[in-house]
PDB file of the backbone (N, CA, C, O) and the ligand in Angstrom, with CONECT records:
HET     ZN  A 101       1
ATOM      1  N   MET A   1     102.393 248.219 225.644  1.00  0.00           N
ATOM      2  CA  MET A   1     101.083 248.802 226.001  1.00  0.00           C
ATOM      3  C   MET A   1      99.986 247.740 225.979  1.00  0.00           C
ATOM      4  O   MET A   1      99.826 247.001 225.007  1.00  0.00           O
ATOM      5  N   ILE A   2      99.258 247.690 227.050  1.00  0.00           N
ATOM      6  CA  ILE A   2      98.112 246.775 227.089  1.00  0.00           C
ATOM      7  C   ILE A   2      96.885 247.536 226.602  1.00  0.00           C
ATOM      8  O   ILE A   2      96.544 248.601 227.118  1.00  0.00           O
ATOM      9  N   LYS A   3      96.245 246.972 225.615  1.00  0.00           N
ATOM     10  CA  LYS A   3      95.048 247.621 225.096  1.00  0.00           C
ATOM     11  C   LYS A   3      93.863 247.299 226.008  1.00  0.00           C
ATOM     12  O   LYS A   3      93.478 246.142 226.172  1.00  0.00           O
ATOM     13  N   GLN A   4      93.303 248.344 226.587  1.00  0.00           N
ATOM     14  CA  GLN A   4      92.168 248.117 227.491  1.00  0.00           C
ATOM     15  C   GLN A   4      90.866 248.395 226.758  1.00  0.00           C
ATOM     16  O   GLN A   4      90.693 249.433 226.120  1.00  0.00           O
ATOM     17  N   SER A   5      89.975 247.452 226.867  1.00  0.00           N
ATOM     18  CA  SER A   5      88.686 247.702 226.236  1.00  0.00           C
ATOM     19  C   SER A   5      87.851 248.568 227.174  1.00  0.00           C
ATOM     20  O   SER A   5      87.856 248.357 228.387  1.00  0.00           O
ATOM     21  N   PRO A   6      87.140 249.536 226.618  1.00  0.00           N
ATOM     22  CA  PRO A   6      86.377 250.428 227.490  1.00  0.00           C
ATOM     23  C   PRO A   6      85.252 249.697 228.218  1.00  0.00           C
ATOM     24  O   PRO A   6      84.680 248.730 227.714  1.00  0.00           O
ATOM     25  N   VAL A   7      84.955 250.190 229.416  1.00  0.00           N
ATOM     26  CA  VAL A   7      83.843 249.634 230.178  1.00  0.00           C
ATOM     27  C   VAL A   7      82.586 250.367 229.743  1.00  0.00           C
ATOM     28  O   VAL A   7      82.478 251.583 229.900  1.00  0.00           O
ATOM     29  N   MET A   8      81.655 249.633 229.205  1.00  0.00           N
ATOM     30  CA  MET A   8      80.454 250.256 228.668  1.00  0.00           C
ATOM     31  C   MET A   8      79.314 250.233 229.691  1.00  0.00           C
ATOM     32  O   MET A   8      79.085 249.239 230.380  1.00  0.00           O
ATOM     33  N   ARG A   9      78.620 251.348 229.761  1.00  0.00           N
ATOM     34  CA  ARG A   9      77.471 251.440 230.662  1.00  0.00           C
ATOM     35  C   ARG A   9      76.303 252.101 229.933  1.00  0.00           C
ATOM     36  O   ARG A   9      76.491 252.804 228.940  1.00  0.00           O
ATOM     37  N   ILE A  10      75.114 251.864 230.436  1.00  0.00           N
ATOM     38  CA  ILE A  10      73.926 252.391 229.775  1.00  0.00           C
ATOM     39  C   ILE A  10      73.413 253.622 230.510  1.00  0.00           C
ATOM     40  O   ILE A  10      73.333 253.628 231.739  1.00  0.00           O
ATOM     41  N   CYS A  11      73.065 254.664 229.759  1.00  0.00           N
ATOM     42  CA  CYS A  11      72.450 255.853 230.337  1.00  0.00           C
ATOM     43  C   CYS A  11      71.027 255.497 230.786  1.00  0.00           C
ATOM     44  O   CYS A  11      70.259 254.910 230.023  1.00  0.00           O
ATOM     45  N   VAL A  12      70.680 255.861 232.040  1.00  0.00           N
ATOM     46  CA  VAL A  12      69.363 255.485 232.553  1.00  0.00           C
ATOM     47  C   VAL A  12      68.235 256.181 231.805  1.00  0.00           C
ATOM     48  O   VAL A  12      67.095 255.717 231.814  1.00  0.00           O
ATOM     49  N   SER A  13      68.557 257.290 231.163  1.00  0.00           N
ATOM     50  CA  SER A  13      67.509 258.025 230.480  1.00  0.00           C
ATOM     51  C   SER A  13      67.297 257.566 229.040  1.00  0.00           C
ATOM     52  O   SER A  13      66.205 257.122 228.686  1.00  0.00           O
ATOM     53  N   CYS A  14      68.332 257.669 228.207  1.00  0.00           N
ATOM     54  CA  CYS A  14      68.148 257.355 226.780  1.00  0.00           C
ATOM     55  C   CYS A  14      68.457 255.897 226.442  1.00  0.00           C
ATOM     56  O   CYS A  14      68.216 255.459 225.317  1.00  0.00           O
ATOM     57  N   ARG A  15      68.988 255.141 227.408  1.00  0.00           N
ATOM     58  CA  ARG A  15      69.309 253.718 227.233  1.00  0.00           C
ATOM     59  C   ARG A  15      70.381 253.474 226.175  1.00  0.00           C
ATOM     60  O   ARG A  15      70.500 252.366 225.652  1.00  0.00           O
ATOM     61  N   GLN A  16      71.163 254.512 225.860  1.00  0.00           N
ATOM     62  CA  GLN A  16      72.285 254.328 224.938  1.00  0.00           C
ATOM     63  C   GLN A  16      73.486 253.831 225.725  1.00  0.00           C
ATOM     64  O   GLN A  16      73.632 254.138 226.909  1.00  0.00           O
ATOM     65  N   THR A  17      74.334 253.074 225.074  1.00  0.00           N
ATOM     66  CA  THR A  17      75.532 252.566 225.715  1.00  0.00           C
ATOM     67  C   THR A  17      76.721 253.482 225.419  1.00  0.00           C
ATOM     68  O   THR A  17      76.963 253.856 224.271  1.00  0.00           O
ATOM     69  N   TYR A  18      77.454 253.832 226.473  1.00  0.00           N
ATOM     70  CA  TYR A  18      78.629 254.687 226.320  1.00  0.00           C
ATOM     71  C   TYR A  18      79.795 254.120 227.118  1.00  0.00           C
ATOM     72  O   TYR A  18      79.620 253.314 228.033  1.00  0.00           O
ATOM     73  N   ASP A  19      80.992 254.568 226.741  1.00  0.00           N
ATOM     74  CA  ASP A  19      82.167 254.321 227.563  1.00  0.00           C
ATOM     75  C   ASP A  19      81.919 254.980 228.926  1.00  0.00           C
ATOM     76  O   ASP A  19      81.518 256.141 229.011  1.00  0.00           O
ATOM     77  N   ARG A  20      82.168 254.210 229.981  1.00  0.00           N
ATOM     78  CA  ARG A  20      81.862 254.669 231.325  1.00  0.00           C
ATOM     79  C   ARG A  20      82.486 256.026 231.657  1.00  0.00           C
ATOM     80  O   ARG A  20      81.899 256.811 232.401  1.00  0.00           O
ATOM     81  N   LYS A  21      83.679 256.306 231.108  1.00  0.00           N
ATOM     82  CA  LYS A  21      84.351 257.552 231.492  1.00  0.00           C
ATOM     83  C   LYS A  21      83.657 258.790 230.929  1.00  0.00           C
ATOM     84  O   LYS A  21      83.970 259.905 231.347  1.00  0.00           O
ATOM     85  N   TYR A  22      82.746 258.628 230.015  1.00  0.00           N
ATOM     86  CA  TYR A  22      82.008 259.775 229.487  1.00  0.00           C
ATOM     87  C   TYR A  22      80.634 259.936 230.137  1.00  0.00           C
ATOM     88  O   TYR A  22      79.844 260.799 229.753  1.00  0.00           O
ATOM     89  N   LEU A  23      80.372 259.100 231.111  1.00  0.00           N
ATOM     90  CA  LEU A  23      79.071 259.161 231.771  1.00  0.00           C
ATOM     91  C   LEU A  23      79.190 259.757 233.166  1.00  0.00           C
ATOM     92  O   LEU A  23      80.239 259.672 233.804  1.00  0.00           O
ATOM     93  N   PHE A  24      78.111 260.355 233.628  1.00  0.00           N
ATOM     94  CA  PHE A  24      78.035 260.868 234.993  1.00  0.00           C
ATOM     95  C   PHE A  24      77.478 259.761 235.859  1.00  0.00           C
ATOM     96  O   PHE A  24      76.441 259.170 235.556  1.00  0.00           O
ATOM     97  N   LYS A  25      78.185 259.490 236.948  1.00  0.00           N
ATOM     98  CA  LYS A  25      77.834 258.339 237.772  1.00  0.00           C
ATOM     99  C   LYS A  25      77.171 258.777 239.071  1.00  0.00           C
ATOM    100  O   LYS A  25      77.657 259.671 239.763  1.00  0.00           O
ATOM    101  N   ILE A  26      76.072 258.142 239.384  1.00  0.00           N
ATOM    102  CA  ILE A  26      75.392 258.383 240.655  1.00  0.00           C
ATOM    103  C   ILE A  26      75.423 257.063 241.419  1.00  0.00           C
ATOM    104  O   ILE A  26      74.952 256.039 240.924  1.00  0.00           O
ATOM    105  N   THR A  27      75.971 257.094 242.611  1.00  0.00           N
ATOM    106  CA  THR A  27      76.134 255.869 243.393  1.00  0.00           C
ATOM    107  C   THR A  27      75.407 255.961 244.724  1.00  0.00           C
ATOM    108  O   THR A  27      75.443 256.981 245.412  1.00  0.00           O
ATOM    109  N   LYS A  28      74.758 254.883 245.056  1.00  0.00           N
ATOM    110  CA  LYS A  28      74.195 254.768 246.402  1.00  0.00           C
ATOM    111  C   LYS A  28      75.231 254.047 247.247  1.00  0.00           C
ATOM    112  O   LYS A  28      75.305 252.819 247.268  1.00  0.00           O
ATOM    113  N   ASP A  29      76.026 254.846 247.940  1.00  0.00           N
ATOM    114  CA  ASP A  29      77.128 254.299 248.723  1.00  0.00           C
ATOM    115  C   ASP A  29      76.584 253.564 249.947  1.00  0.00           C
ATOM    116  O   ASP A  29      75.609 253.991 250.565  1.00  0.00           O
ATOM    117  N   HIS A  30      77.239 252.444 250.285  1.00  0.00           N
ATOM    118  CA  HIS A  30      76.782 251.625 251.422  1.00  0.00           C
ATOM    119  C   HIS A  30      76.713 252.437 252.713  1.00  0.00           C
ATOM    120  O   HIS A  30      75.806 252.261 253.527  1.00  0.00           O
ATOM    121  N   LYS A  31      77.698 253.335 252.885  1.00  0.00           N
ATOM    122  CA  LYS A  31      77.787 254.065 254.142  1.00  0.00           C
ATOM    123  C   LYS A  31      77.350 255.508 254.030  1.00  0.00           C
ATOM    124  O   LYS A  31      76.700 256.040 254.931  1.00  0.00           O
ATOM    125  N   LYS A  32      77.709 256.154 252.910  1.00  0.00           N
ATOM    126  CA  LYS A  32      77.547 257.606 252.837  1.00  0.00           C
ATOM    127  C   LYS A  32      76.292 258.056 252.106  1.00  0.00           C
ATOM    128  O   LYS A  32      76.011 259.252 252.037  1.00  0.00           O
ATOM    129  N   GLY A  33      75.545 257.124 251.566  1.00  0.00           N
ATOM    130  CA  GLY A  33      74.351 257.514 250.833  1.00  0.00           C
ATOM    131  C   GLY A  33      74.675 257.888 249.397  1.00  0.00           C
ATOM    132  O   GLY A  33      75.645 257.393 248.823  1.00  0.00           O
ATOM    133  N   ILE A  34      73.863 258.763 248.819  1.00  0.00           N
ATOM    134  CA  ILE A  34      74.029 259.103 247.409  1.00  0.00           C
ATOM    135  C   ILE A  34      75.296 259.917 247.183  1.00  0.00           C
ATOM    136  O   ILE A  34      75.542 260.905 247.875  1.00  0.00           O
ATOM    137  N   MET A  35      76.094 259.496 246.212  1.00  0.00           N
ATOM    138  CA  MET A  35      77.318 260.206 245.870  1.00  0.00           C
ATOM    139  C   MET A  35      77.398 260.355 244.362  1.00  0.00           C
ATOM    140  O   MET A  35      76.824 259.575 243.602  1.00  0.00           O
ATOM    141  N   PHE A  36      78.140 261.395 243.951  1.00  0.00           N
ATOM    142  CA  PHE A  36      78.327 261.618 242.524  1.00  0.00           C
ATOM    143  C   PHE A  36      79.769 261.331 242.134  1.00  0.00           C
ATOM    144  O   PHE A  36      80.702 261.810 242.779  1.00  0.00           O
ATOM    145  N   GLN A  37      79.944 260.556 241.088  1.00  0.00           N
ATOM    146  CA  GLN A  37      81.255 260.270 240.508  1.00  0.00           C
ATOM    147  C   GLN A  37      82.158 259.472 241.443  1.00  0.00           C
ATOM    148  O   GLN A  37      83.320 259.241 241.111  1.00  0.00           O
ATOM    149  N   LYS A  38      81.661 259.045 242.597  1.00  0.00           N
ATOM    150  CA  LYS A  38      82.482 258.237 243.499  1.00  0.00           C
ATOM    151  C   LYS A  38      81.572 257.394 244.382  1.00  0.00           C
ATOM    152  O   LYS A  38      80.350 257.415 244.242  1.00  0.00           O
ATOM    153  N   GLY A  39      82.188 256.660 245.286  1.00  0.00           N
ATOM    154  CA  GLY A  39      81.406 255.834 246.199  1.00  0.00           C
ATOM    155  C   GLY A  39      81.359 254.379 245.749  1.00  0.00           C
ATOM    156  O   GLY A  39      81.622 254.054 244.591  1.00  0.00           O
ATOM    157  N   MET A  40      81.020 253.530 246.684  1.00  0.00           N
ATOM    158  CA  MET A  40      80.926 252.110 246.407  1.00  0.00           C
ATOM    159  C   MET A  40      79.496 251.660 246.632  1.00  0.00           C
ATOM    160  O   MET A  40      78.900 251.954 247.668  1.00  0.00           O
ATOM    161  N   GLY A  41      78.958 250.960 245.677  1.00  0.00           N
ATOM    162  CA  GLY A  41      77.602 250.465 245.838  1.00  0.00           C
ATOM    163  C   GLY A  41      76.865 250.446 244.517  1.00  0.00           C
ATOM    164  O   GLY A  41      77.478 250.494 243.450  1.00  0.00           O
ATOM    165  N   ARG A  42      75.575 250.378 244.590  1.00  0.00           N
ATOM    166  CA  ARG A  42      74.751 250.338 243.390  1.00  0.00           C
ATOM    167  C   ARG A  42      74.869 251.666 242.646  1.00  0.00           C
ATOM    168  O   ARG A  42      74.734 252.732 243.247  1.00  0.00           O
ATOM    169  N   SER A  43      75.120 251.603 241.346  1.00  0.00           N
ATOM    170  CA  SER A  43      75.350 252.827 240.586  1.00  0.00           C
ATOM    171  C   SER A  43      74.441 252.931 239.380  1.00  0.00           C
ATOM    172  O   SER A  43      74.011 251.932 238.804  1.00  0.00           O
ATOM    173  N   ALA A  44      74.165 254.166 239.020  1.00  0.00           N
ATOM    174  CA  ALA A  44      73.431 254.431 237.787  1.00  0.00           C
ATOM    175  C   ALA A  44      74.230 255.467 237.013  1.00  0.00           C
ATOM    176  O   ALA A  44      74.980 256.247 237.600  1.00  0.00           O
ATOM    177  N   TYR A  45      74.072 255.475 235.710  1.00  0.00           N
ATOM    178  CA  TYR A  45      74.844 256.367 234.862  1.00  0.00           C
ATOM    179  C   TYR A  45      73.921 257.194 233.993  1.00  0.00           C
ATOM    180  O   TYR A  45      72.853 256.750 233.572  1.00  0.00           O
ATOM    181  N   ILE A  46      74.375 258.424 233.736  1.00  0.00           N
ATOM    182  CA  ILE A  46      73.611 259.271 232.829  1.00  0.00           C
ATOM    183  C   ILE A  46      74.580 259.942 231.863  1.00  0.00           C
ATOM    184  O   ILE A  46      75.664 260.362 232.267  1.00  0.00           O
ATOM    185  N   CYS A  47      74.202 260.046 230.597  1.00  0.00           N
ATOM    186  CA  CYS A  47      75.091 260.632 229.603  1.00  0.00           C
ATOM    187  C   CYS A  47      75.008 262.150 229.660  1.00  0.00           C
ATOM    188  O   CYS A  47      74.239 262.715 230.438  1.00  0.00           O
ATOM    189  N   LYS A  48      75.819 262.809 228.814  1.00  0.00           N
ATOM    190  CA  LYS A  48      75.932 264.263 228.890  1.00  0.00           C
ATOM    191  C   LYS A  48      74.842 264.992 228.122  1.00  0.00           C
ATOM    192  O   LYS A  48      74.789 266.221 228.131  1.00  0.00           O
ATOM    193  N   SER A  49      73.997 264.259 227.477  1.00  0.00           N
ATOM    194  CA  SER A  49      72.973 264.895 226.672  1.00  0.00           C
ATOM    195  C   SER A  49      72.037 265.751 227.533  1.00  0.00           C
ATOM    196  O   SER A  49      71.513 265.298 228.551  1.00  0.00           O
ATOM    197  N   GLU A  50      71.843 266.995 227.097  1.00  0.00           N
ATOM    198  CA  GLU A  50      70.959 267.921 227.809  1.00  0.00           C
ATOM    199  C   GLU A  50      69.568 267.307 227.965  1.00  0.00           C
ATOM    200  O   GLU A  50      68.889 267.496 228.975  1.00  0.00           O
ATOM    201  N   LYS A  51      69.180 266.582 226.951  1.00  0.00           N
ATOM    202  CA  LYS A  51      67.863 265.949 226.954  1.00  0.00           C
ATOM    203  C   LYS A  51      67.726 264.986 228.134  1.00  0.00           C
ATOM    204  O   LYS A  51      66.662 264.884 228.746  1.00  0.00           O
ATOM    205  N   CYS A  52      68.796 264.297 228.438  1.00  0.00           N
ATOM    206  CA  CYS A  52      68.753 263.326 229.537  1.00  0.00           C
ATOM    207  C   CYS A  52      68.775 264.019 230.898  1.00  0.00           C
ATOM    208  O   CYS A  52      68.091 263.578 231.822  1.00  0.00           O
ATOM    209  N   HIS A  53      69.543 265.088 231.035  1.00  0.00           N
ATOM    210  CA  HIS A  53      69.584 265.817 232.317  1.00  0.00           C
ATOM    211  C   HIS A  53      68.230 266.405 232.645  1.00  0.00           C
ATOM    212  O   HIS A  53      67.807 266.430 233.801  1.00  0.00           O
ATOM    213  N   SER A  54      67.560 266.877 231.613  1.00  0.00           N
ATOM    214  CA  SER A  54      66.301 267.589 231.846  1.00  0.00           C
ATOM    215  C   SER A  54      65.082 266.685 231.638  1.00  0.00           C
ATOM    216  O   SER A  54      63.944 267.154 231.602  1.00  0.00           O
ATOM    217  N   ASP A  55      65.338 265.410 231.507  1.00  0.00           N
ATOM    218  CA  ASP A  55      64.267 264.425 231.404  1.00  0.00           C
ATOM    219  C   ASP A  55      63.356 264.540 232.632  1.00  0.00           C
ATOM    220  O   ASP A  55      63.820 264.450 233.769  1.00  0.00           O
ATOM    221  N   SER A  56      62.078 264.738 232.395  1.00  0.00           N
ATOM    222  CA  SER A  56      61.160 264.926 233.527  1.00  0.00           C
ATOM    223  C   SER A  56      61.016 263.649 234.351  1.00  0.00           C
ATOM    224  O   SER A  56      60.582 263.686 235.503  1.00  0.00           O
ATOM    225  N   LYS A  57      61.379 262.540 233.759  1.00  0.00           N
ATOM    226  CA  LYS A  57      61.252 261.268 234.481  1.00  0.00           C
ATOM    227  C   LYS A  57      62.572 260.786 235.068  1.00  0.00           C
ATOM    228  O   LYS A  57      62.660 259.685 235.611  1.00  0.00           O
ATOM    229  N   ILE A  58      63.606 261.634 234.949  1.00  0.00           N
ATOM    230  CA  ILE A  58      64.934 261.160 235.354  1.00  0.00           C
ATOM    231  C   ILE A  58      65.004 260.800 236.834  1.00  0.00           C
ATOM    232  O   ILE A  58      65.677 259.841 237.213  1.00  0.00           O
ATOM    233  N   LYS A  59      64.315 261.562 237.661  1.00  0.00           N
ATOM    234  CA  LYS A  59      64.344 261.275 239.093  1.00  0.00           C
ATOM    235  C   LYS A  59      63.760 259.880 239.365  1.00  0.00           C
ATOM    236  O   LYS A  59      64.315 259.088 240.127  1.00  0.00           O
ATOM    237  N   LYS A  60      62.652 259.620 238.732  1.00  0.00           N
ATOM    238  CA  LYS A  60      62.008 258.308 238.877  1.00  0.00           C
ATOM    239  C   LYS A  60      62.910 257.192 238.366  1.00  0.00           C
ATOM    240  O   LYS A  60      63.051 256.143 238.995  1.00  0.00           O
ATOM    241  N   LYS A  61      63.518 257.447 237.209  1.00  0.00           N
ATOM    242  CA  LYS A  61      64.379 256.431 236.608  1.00  0.00           C
ATOM    243  C   LYS A  61      65.592 256.145 237.483  1.00  0.00           C
ATOM    244  O   LYS A  61      66.010 254.996 237.629  1.00  0.00           O
ATOM    245  N   LEU A  62      66.150 257.204 238.062  1.00  0.00           N
ATOM    246  CA  LEU A  62      67.314 257.024 238.932  1.00  0.00           C
ATOM    247  C   LEU A  62      66.931 256.307 240.224  1.00  0.00           C
ATOM    248  O   LEU A  62      67.654 255.438 240.710  1.00  0.00           O
ATOM    249  N   GLN A  63      65.799 256.686 240.758  1.00  0.00           N
ATOM    250  CA  GLN A  63      65.354 256.042 241.998  1.00  0.00           C
ATOM    251  C   GLN A  63      65.133 254.550 241.786  1.00  0.00           C
ATOM    252  O   GLN A  63      65.454 253.727 242.644  1.00  0.00           O
ATOM    253  N   LYS A  64      64.587 254.227 240.641  1.00  0.00           N
ATOM    254  CA  LYS A  64      64.338 252.835 240.312  1.00  0.00           C
ATOM    255  C   LYS A  64      65.662 252.091 240.111  1.00  0.00           C
ATOM    256  O   LYS A  64      65.846 250.974 240.595  1.00  0.00           O
ATOM    257  N   ALA A  65      66.575 252.736 239.386  1.00  0.00           N
ATOM    258  CA  ALA A  65      67.867 252.103 239.108  1.00  0.00           C
ATOM    259  C   ALA A  65      68.670 251.878 240.383  1.00  0.00           C
ATOM    260  O   ALA A  65      69.371 250.875 240.519  1.00  0.00           O
ATOM    261  N   LEU A  66      68.560 252.820 241.311  1.00  0.00           N
ATOM    262  CA  LEU A  66      69.350 252.723 242.548  1.00  0.00           C
ATOM    263  C   LEU A  66      68.565 252.080 243.688  1.00  0.00           C
ATOM    264  O   LEU A  66      69.083 251.879 244.786  1.00  0.00           O
ATOM    265  N   LYS A  67      67.331 251.768 243.408  1.00  0.00           N
ATOM    266  CA  LYS A  67      66.436 251.199 244.427  1.00  0.00           C
ATOM    267  C   LYS A  67      66.443 252.044 245.700  1.00  0.00           C
ATOM    268  O   LYS A  67      66.676 251.537 246.798  1.00  0.00           O
ATOM    269  N   THR A  68      66.186 253.323 245.534  1.00  0.00           N
ATOM    270  CA  THR A  68      66.205 254.228 246.661  1.00  0.00           C
ATOM    271  C   THR A  68      65.172 255.332 246.453  1.00  0.00           C
ATOM    272  O   THR A  68      64.580 255.448 245.380  1.00  0.00           O
ATOM    273  N   VAL A  69      64.963 256.135 247.485  1.00  0.00           N
ATOM    274  CA  VAL A  69      64.118 257.324 247.370  1.00  0.00           C
ATOM    275  C   VAL A  69      64.978 258.524 247.743  1.00  0.00           C
ATOM    276  O   VAL A  69      65.565 258.561 248.824  1.00  0.00           O
ATOM    277  N   PHE A  70      65.051 259.502 246.849  1.00  0.00           N
ATOM    278  CA  PHE A  70      65.936 260.641 247.090  1.00  0.00           C
ATOM    279  C   PHE A  70      65.346 261.638 248.067  1.00  0.00           C
ATOM    280  O   PHE A  70      64.129 261.771 248.197  1.00  0.00           O
ATOM    281  N   GLU A  71      66.240 262.336 248.752  1.00  0.00           N
ATOM    282  CA  GLU A  71      65.845 263.474 249.579  1.00  0.00           C
ATOM    283  C   GLU A  71      65.312 264.563 248.655  1.00  0.00           C
ATOM    284  O   GLU A  71      65.673 264.609 247.479  1.00  0.00           O
ATOM    285  N   PRO A  72      64.450 265.447 249.180  1.00  0.00           N
ATOM    286  CA  PRO A  72      63.891 266.499 248.319  1.00  0.00           C
ATOM    287  C   PRO A  72      64.974 267.382 247.684  1.00  0.00           C
ATOM    288  O   PRO A  72      64.809 267.861 246.562  1.00  0.00           O
ATOM    289  N   GLU A  73      66.071 267.591 248.401  1.00  0.00           N
ATOM    290  CA  GLU A  73      67.113 268.479 247.870  1.00  0.00           C
ATOM    291  C   GLU A  73      68.022 267.779 246.864  1.00  0.00           C
ATOM    292  O   GLU A  73      68.888 268.409 246.258  1.00  0.00           O
ATOM    293  N   PHE A  74      67.824 266.487 246.692  1.00  0.00           N
ATOM    294  CA  PHE A  74      68.710 265.745 245.800  1.00  0.00           C
ATOM    295  C   PHE A  74      68.795 266.360 244.412  1.00  0.00           C
ATOM    296  O   PHE A  74      69.879 266.468 243.838  1.00  0.00           O
ATOM    297  N   PHE A  75      67.665 266.755 243.885  1.00  0.00           N
ATOM    298  CA  PHE A  75      67.650 267.166 242.488  1.00  0.00           C
ATOM    299  C   PHE A  75      68.414 268.461 242.237  1.00  0.00           C
ATOM    300  O   PHE A  75      69.034 268.628 241.188  1.00  0.00           O
ATOM    301  N   ASP A  76      68.366 269.383 243.213  1.00  0.00           N
ATOM    302  CA  ASP A  76      69.136 270.617 243.086  1.00  0.00           C
ATOM    303  C   ASP A  76      70.634 270.315 243.032  1.00  0.00           C
ATOM    304  O   ASP A  76      71.375 270.872 242.222  1.00  0.00           O
ATOM    305  N   ILE A  77      71.051 269.415 243.921  1.00  0.00           N
ATOM    306  CA  ILE A  77      72.466 269.048 243.962  1.00  0.00           C
ATOM    307  C   ILE A  77      72.849 268.324 242.674  1.00  0.00           C
ATOM    308  O   ILE A  77      73.885 268.595 242.067  1.00  0.00           O
ATOM    309  N   PHE A  78      72.000 267.417 242.287  1.00  0.00           N
ATOM    310  CA  PHE A  78      72.236 266.649 241.063  1.00  0.00           C
ATOM    311  C   PHE A  78      72.425 267.565 239.851  1.00  0.00           C
ATOM    312  O   PHE A  78      73.345 267.371 239.056  1.00  0.00           O
ATOM    313  N   LYS A  79      71.558 268.550 239.719  1.00  0.00           N
ATOM    314  CA  LYS A  79      71.627 269.459 238.566  1.00  0.00           C
ATOM    315  C   LYS A  79      72.901 270.291 238.585  1.00  0.00           C
ATOM    316  O   LYS A  79      73.516 270.535 237.547  1.00  0.00           O
ATOM    317  N   LYS A  80      73.287 270.724 239.790  1.00  0.00           N
ATOM    318  CA  LYS A  80      74.505 271.509 239.927  1.00  0.00           C
ATOM    319  C   LYS A  80      75.719 270.652 239.574  1.00  0.00           C
ATOM    320  O   LYS A  80      76.622 271.090 238.860  1.00  0.00           O
ATOM    321  N   GLU A  81      75.722 269.444 240.081  1.00  0.00           N
ATOM    322  CA  GLU A  81      76.850 268.539 239.849  1.00  0.00           C
ATOM    323  C   GLU A  81      76.994 268.199 238.375  1.00  0.00           C
ATOM    324  O   GLU A  81      78.094 268.226 237.824  1.00  0.00           O
ATOM    325  N   ILE A  82      75.890 267.884 237.753  1.00  0.00           N
ATOM    326  CA  ILE A  82      75.971 267.440 236.355  1.00  0.00           C
ATOM    327  C   ILE A  82      76.319 268.613 235.440  1.00  0.00           C
ATOM    328  O   ILE A  82      76.904 268.423 234.373  1.00  0.00           O
ATOM    329  N   ARG A  83      75.958 269.822 235.859  1.00  0.00           N
ATOM    330  CA  ARG A  83      76.324 270.997 235.079  1.00  0.00           C
ATOM    331  C   ARG A  83      77.821 271.267 235.172  1.00  0.00           C
ATOM    332  O   ARG A  83      78.457 271.621 234.179  1.00  0.00           O
ATOM    333  N   SER A  84      78.374 271.100 236.356  1.00  0.00           N
ATOM    334  CA  SER A  84      79.814 271.335 236.489  1.00  0.00           C
ATOM    335  C   SER A  84      80.588 270.234 235.763  1.00  0.00           C
ATOM    336  O   SER A  84      81.675 270.466 235.235  1.00  0.00           O
ATOM    337  N   TYR A  85      80.019 269.053 235.747  1.00  0.00           N
ATOM    338  CA  TYR A  85      80.634 267.936 235.030  1.00  0.00           C
ATOM    339  C   TYR A  85      80.652 268.209 233.527  1.00  0.00           C
ATOM    340  O   TYR A  85      81.555 267.769 232.816  1.00  0.00           O
ATOM    341  N   ASP A  86      79.660 268.927 233.064  1.00  0.00           N
ATOM    342  CA  ASP A  86      79.563 269.269 231.652  1.00  0.00           C
ATOM    343  C   ASP A  86      80.724 270.116 231.154  1.00  0.00           C
ATOM    344  O   ASP A  86      80.995 270.162 229.954  1.00  0.00           O
ATOM    345  N   ASP A  87      81.413 270.790 232.081  1.00  0.00           N
ATOM    346  CA  ASP A  87      82.529 271.624 231.695  1.00  0.00           C
ATOM    347  C   ASP A  87      83.771 270.808 231.308  1.00  0.00           C
ATOM    348  O   ASP A  87      84.727 271.333 230.737  1.00  0.00           O
ATOM    349  N   TYR A  88      83.729 269.540 231.629  1.00  0.00           N
ATOM    350  CA  TYR A  88      84.850 268.668 231.258  1.00  0.00           C
ATOM    351  C   TYR A  88      84.969 268.621 229.734  1.00  0.00           C
ATOM    352  O   TYR A  88      83.976 268.753 229.019  1.00  0.00           O
ATOM    353  N   PRO A  89      86.205 268.428 229.248  1.00  0.00           N
ATOM    354  CA  PRO A  89      86.362 268.316 227.792  1.00  0.00           C
ATOM    355  C   PRO A  89      85.530 267.151 227.268  1.00  0.00           C
ATOM    356  O   PRO A  89      85.588 266.040 227.795  1.00  0.00           O
ATOM    357  N   ASN A  90      84.791 267.414 226.268  1.00  0.00           N
ATOM    358  CA  ASN A  90      83.881 266.422 225.731  1.00  0.00           C
ATOM    359  C   ASN A  90      84.578 265.579 224.663  1.00  0.00           C
ATOM    360  O   ASN A  90      84.354 265.745 223.465  1.00  0.00           O
ATOM    361  N   LYS A  91      85.425 264.676 225.137  1.00  0.00           N
ATOM    362  CA  LYS A  91      86.214 263.874 224.197  1.00  0.00           C
ATOM    363  C   LYS A  91      85.481 262.607 223.810  1.00  0.00           C
ATOM    364  O   LYS A  91      84.861 261.951 224.646  1.00  0.00           O
ATOM    365  N   GLY A  92      85.556 262.282 222.580  1.00  0.00           N
ATOM    366  CA  GLY A  92      85.118 260.962 222.158  1.00  0.00           C
ATOM    367  C   GLY A  92      83.647 260.811 221.820  1.00  0.00           C
ATOM    368  O   GLY A  92      83.244 259.808 221.230  1.00  0.00           O
ATOM    369  N   ILE A  93      82.861 261.773 222.177  1.00  0.00           N
ATOM    370  CA  ILE A  93      81.444 261.653 221.820  1.00  0.00           C
ATOM    371  C   ILE A  93      81.157 262.611 220.668  1.00  0.00           C
ATOM    372  O   ILE A  93      80.022 262.685 220.195  1.00  0.00           O
TER     373      ILE A  93
HETATM  374 ZN    ZN A 101      71.324 259.673 227.885  1.00  0.00          ZN2+
END
């Protein structure tokens, strides 16, 4: 067995470092635009903390991290996606 060290990423909201697999990933894909949990390109991560999802500045923080401006409907989709992601088993945190 090869011991793999976890890939650590920082939550854009609380600035805490977590193992990447426990974070929700938002990617600005080169071709497809904003994607959740997939895509290739500049990415930002957010942890599962309710406080971070409901951060009033999260949209601004994400836009800055991804160097983009979101469509008006982005936030509705984002909230739905991150809520469904929350149903995943919360291992390790
Ligand atoms: Zn966070």
